[in-house]
Structure formats: C-alpha cells, structure tokens
N, C-alpha and C positions, 0 to 999 in steps of 0.2 A: 127800470132800476139804475140807481145812482150808485157813483163810487165816491169814495173819499179821495181828495187829493193828496198825493204823496210829493214828499220833497227828495232829493238826492242826498244821500248820508256823506257829508264831507267831515273832514276834521276842522274844528272852529279854529283859528288862529287866536292865540292868547289875547290879542288886543281887542278882537271883535267880542271874545268871552268876556273880556273886562267890561266894555261898553255895555254889554248886555246885563251885567250885575249891577252897574252904576244906575241904570234905568228900572231898576227893580220897584221902585214906587209905582211906576206905570203899571206893571202887572198887579201888584197889590191894590191900587186904585181902581184898576179894572174889573177885579174880582170882586171889589166892595160894591161897585157901581151894578155889575150883573145880579150879585144878591140882593140889592136894595131895590132895584127894577123889577126883579123875579123872573128874569130872563129864563132862567132853567125852570122854573114851573110853568113856563107859558110854552116851552118847547116840549112837544110830546114824541111819541115814539116814530114818527113821521117827519122827514126833514122839513123845514121851512125856510122861507124868504125873510131876508131882514126886514123888508115890507110888512108881513104878516106880524112877526115878532113885534116890529115897532108898534103896529095897531092895537096888539094885545097888551103891551105894557106902556102905551102913550108916550113914546119916545120918538125921535127924529130918525127917520130911516137911514139915512146915510151916514150919521154919527153912529147909530147902533151897528151899522155893517163896519164901521173903522174899528171900534171897539171889538166887536165878535172877531174879525180878522187879528188883532191884537190877541185875542186869548187863545185862539187857534195855533198861535207859535208855540204856545206852553202845552198844548194837549189838552186846553179846556174849550170844548166845543171842537167840531172840524168842518170845514167847507167842501161840499161834495163839488163834483166836476160840472154839475149844473148852476152852481152857484148858491144853492141852499145851504142852510146849517144844521147840522145834526148833532146828538148826544155823543159825549165819549164817559169812558169810566169816572173821568175827573170831575166833568160838568154836572153829571147826575148827582155828584155829592153835594150840589149847590140847590138842588129840590130840598124844599122842607119835607117832602113826604117819604124821602129816602131813608131806610133804617139806618143807614150810616150816614146820614146827614153833616155835612160841615158846614152849614149855611152860617150858623150863628157863631162858630168858631171864627169864620172868615170876616164876619162883622166885627166880632171882638177884637181881632188883631189888627183892625185897620179904623179903631174907634176915633173921632176928632183929637182926643187928647194924645193918641199916638203921633200924630203927626207934627204936633208941638213938642213931645218928648225926644223923639228920635235924632234931630238935629244937636241936642244937647249931649249926645252920648261922649263928646269928648270931655267934657266936664265931669260927667258922673265917673267916667274912666279916672280922672285927675284926683278927684275927691274919694272916691269908692263908695259915694252916697247916692242916694235918690235925688232925683232932680224936681221931685214933684211939689215940694214946699215953694220953692221959688217961682215955679211955674204958676201955682194957683192958691198959694199961701196957706195951705192946709194939705194933711196927709191924703194919701191915695184913696183910702175908703171913704174917709170923711167927706172929700169931693165928689165922690161916686155917689153916693146915698145922699148929700145935701143938694148938691148943685146940678148933677147929671143923671136925672132918672131915667132917661132913654139909654144912655151908656150902662146905668146899673141893670136895666132890663135885658139888654143884650147879654151883659155879663153873667146874668142868672141863666137865662137860656143857654148859653154858651158853656157854662159849668154843668149844668145840668145834662146838656147832650154827651158833653165829654163822659161824665160820671156813669151815665146809664150804658154807654157802650164799653165802657172798660169795666164795668162790674160783671158783666157777662164772662169776660176773659179772666177776671180774679176769681170767680166762683167756680170756674172751670179748673183754673189751678190749683186752689188750696183743697186740702184734703183734711177735713175737720172730723175724721172718723173717731170716737172716743170722746169727743169734746161734748160738755154739756152746755157751755154757755161761750159768746163770744161778744166782744165788745168794739164797736166801729167808733174810734176816737178822732174827733174832729171830722166826723164822717158825712157833713154837709146833708142832705135830704135822705141820706141813709140807702142812697141803691145798691151798694155792695152789700151792705148788710140784708136787705130784702132778699136780693139774689142767693145768698148763703142760706138762709132760713128757708126759702122754697127748696134749695138741693137738699137741705138736711133738717126734715120736719120733725126731727127729736130734740133739736137745738132750741135754746132761748137765747135773745139777743137784748144789748143795751145800745143806744144810739146816743152819743154825747156830740154837742157841738153848741153854737152861741144861740141865745134864746130866738134871736129873728131868725135863724137857720132852721132849727128844729120845728119851729112854727108851721114851716112849709115842708115837713117831711113827707117822703113817699106815701102816698094815700093808702098803700098797702100796710102801713105802719100805724096810721094814725087810728082813732077811735072808729070802729065800722068796719076798718080794713080786713082784708083776709089773714093778716099776719099779727094783728094787734094784739091777740091774746098771748103772745109769745115775746112780745117787746115792751122794753122800759126805755122811755126818752127823757133824757136828763140834759135840761138846759145848764150850759156852763162853758168855762174857758180853758180848755186843756193845759194850756200855760201857767194857770194858777192851781188848778186842782184837779184830780180824777178820780171822784168818789165811786168807782167801780171796780167790783173784783169779778173776773173773769176767767176762763180756762184760755182763753186765745184773744190776744188784743191786735186789730189791725189799726194802722197808721198809713193813710194815703195821701199822698202830695200835700201834706202841710208843715214838712220840715225844711222849709225853703224861705222863709221869711228872714231871719237871722239868725247867728249863733245862738244868742241868749235865749230867743224862744225855743230853739230846736232843744238846746241843753235843758230848758225846763220842763219840756212837755216829755221828753224821754225818761228824765229824772223822777217825774210824777207819774209815771207807768210804773217805774220801777217800785215807788214806795207803795202804789197801791195794789200791784199783782203779789199773789202768794207765790213762796218760792218754786221755781220750776214752769212758772206760766210761761205760754208761749207767745211771743210777740213778733208780729209781722209786718216791716215796713216796707210800703209800696211806694217808689219814687221814679220821677224820670231822671236820667243820668246823662251827662255831657261827655260820657268816654265810653267806649266798649259796647256801643249800640248803633244798629243801622238807621237811627234817626238823629244824628249829629247836628246836621243841617237845621233841622226843626228844634231839637232841644238847645242848642246853643244860642239860637235866637231868642227862646223863652228865656233863656238865663239872662240874657241882654237886657231884655224887656223887664225883668224882676229888679235888675239893677236899676233901671230907670224910675219905676214907679215906686217900689217900696224899700229898694236898697237891698234886697235878697239875692239869693244865689242857688241854682241849682247844684246838685251834688255829682261828685266823680264816685266811683265805687269805693276807692280808698276813703274819701273825705267820710262818706256814710258809715262804712264800717269804723271809722275810728271815733264818729260821734256817738255810734252805738255802745263802742266798747267804753268811752270815757262815762257813760251813765252808768256802768256796770254791767249791760247786757252781753251775753256769750253769743256771739255771732257764729250762725253756721252755714248752710248753703244760701247761695246767691242765684235766684232763677229768674230768667226772662219770663214776663207775664204775656207781653207782645211786643212789637215792634218800639214802643214807645217807654213801656215801663218795665223795672225790674223789682222783684220780692227778695226783700232779705230777711232769713229766718233767724229769730234768736230766742232764747230763754233767758228769765230772770235768774240770778244766781241763787244758789242754795237748794236747787231742787234735785 
C-alpha cells in the first residue's frame, strides 16, 4: 500500500506567495499540457510511474515527471511515497469521462489566443475596450469561426460541458409549479430547457438562439427526441427581437457582452411578455460569491476578447430595473451562479 507524500503546513511569506502568483502561467500551461496529452485519462485507479504514463501518452518520461511534480504542488495529481503518481479530486476533473469534467473548460481558458491577449490587459484597462481587433483584425467570434476552427470546437465543447453541468442545478432550484410555458432566451443548445421539461412533464418550452446555435440543439429537443413534441425551436437574435410569449422566461449568462446588448435583450423580453410574466436572469457575479477568483478572471477575459463585463449584484439589479422589470429575490444556484427573480410590470 502506498501513501501520498505530505508537506509541512507553514505560513507562506507574502514575497513567496507573490512569486507563485506571477508564475501562474506555468500552472495554467501545465494543466493545458496535461489535458492535451490525456494524462488524467491514462491514469486509472492504481498509481502509475511517470515512465508508465509517458509510454501511454507518448511523452518524454523525465519531462512528464517534472510537469506532474509541478501540478502536484497545486493538488492536481499527487506523488506517493514510492514515486508513483495518483489521482486527486482535481486531477479527475481533467478526465473526459468524469461527469463533472473540466477538461474542455481548462483547454478553453488556455487557448492560443489567450496567450496573445493577456499581455495586452494594460491596454484594455486604459481604453476600456477589447484588444481583439488589434490582435487579429476582426472581432472575437468572427476570428473564432473563420480562422480558429480548433479553438471554436474547444469553445463549443467547453460551453456545452458548462451548460450541461449547470442545467441540473438550475432545474433543481427553479420551481415552475403552475406555469404552462417556459422560454429559454439565448439558451444555447437548450440543456437548461431540456432539464426543466424533464422535471415538469406538463410544461411546454421554447428555445431561442442564433440559427447556427439552435441547429445543434440538445438531441432531446430536436425532431425524434424525447421532448420534441413539447418544444418550439426559434432561430433568432434576442438583441433584435424575442417573438415568444411564455409564463416564464429564463436568461442565462448572456447579459455580459456590453451594456447596449443587455439593455436591448431585457427590453425585448419586457415587450414580448404579458404583464406579470416571470423573468429569471441567471449570471455569474463578481461580488458576493465564493467564486470571486474565478469570476473576476472571467470578467477580465471578457474585457480582453469582446469588451464585455461580468455583473455585480447591484449592477444586474440596476439593469433589470432600467428595463422595467420588478426584481424580487436573488438566490444562489451554485457556487458560480446567482438567479435574479423578477416579473414584468402590470401584473
């Protein structure tokens, strides 16, 4: 039986902690390399040597050992007393078959364009605008879909993974008792909608998103799917119009691109909805949340790539109020998301 090596807990001096932080790219790079090599997938329940893992992923054994030791410092893998490596709760998240896998999230956050953009954060902070046009001569999504197909694939996998995982939490939180219809606005492939329809078999749903997005909707929602007879799929841009009437509208993680898009989307919901309709906005926040290190980093990435911003609780309530929504409770969905309950005026 092998046991994991432990380190003596000491108080890290500020100078050492600062050095660790400014070498953050090394940790991110090592996570990316481990994901691309498939190290976590190659490591099973039994500890393995660096040589065994190197043979499985076609890597240099000595270099792989160095990378694994770096990752163990962050709790990603652990080195046992006999020099073999074993899984930790975090390293298992790099496995593709883990139900809570973050493999594609980790790849997305370390895509090649990110290494070009982060050094220009000072420029983005000075201007308050994205640096993407200067880097690549076009907007972020145009670049992704026209010039970086591999990155676009990673983005799609990451967003699908994130949506599927959060859909369970959203469905568990929301009580739709008494509602007959629910609309997922800008709902991507419709994972949240599918989870809600499965939970409430008497409800009908509508999914609205861009044509290229809904074309790849969750198989449960498409023709022949288990929920298809209860779903209407509407190709469209919620910033332009929302031709959907429902008892409940859900808007999740799409009010972060810029203030104009947020204003238009919320205004279109208010125009489309009957008086007293329920509108639930679900967003990451950069305050009042245990995930601030993660969400504030996402906030800076949004500034770099599209000039957008994550919201504080106050700014989200303000934007909703400006659109005419009457805001009620704000509740945590999970460690990363909050749900803002509101109704349209006149109800």
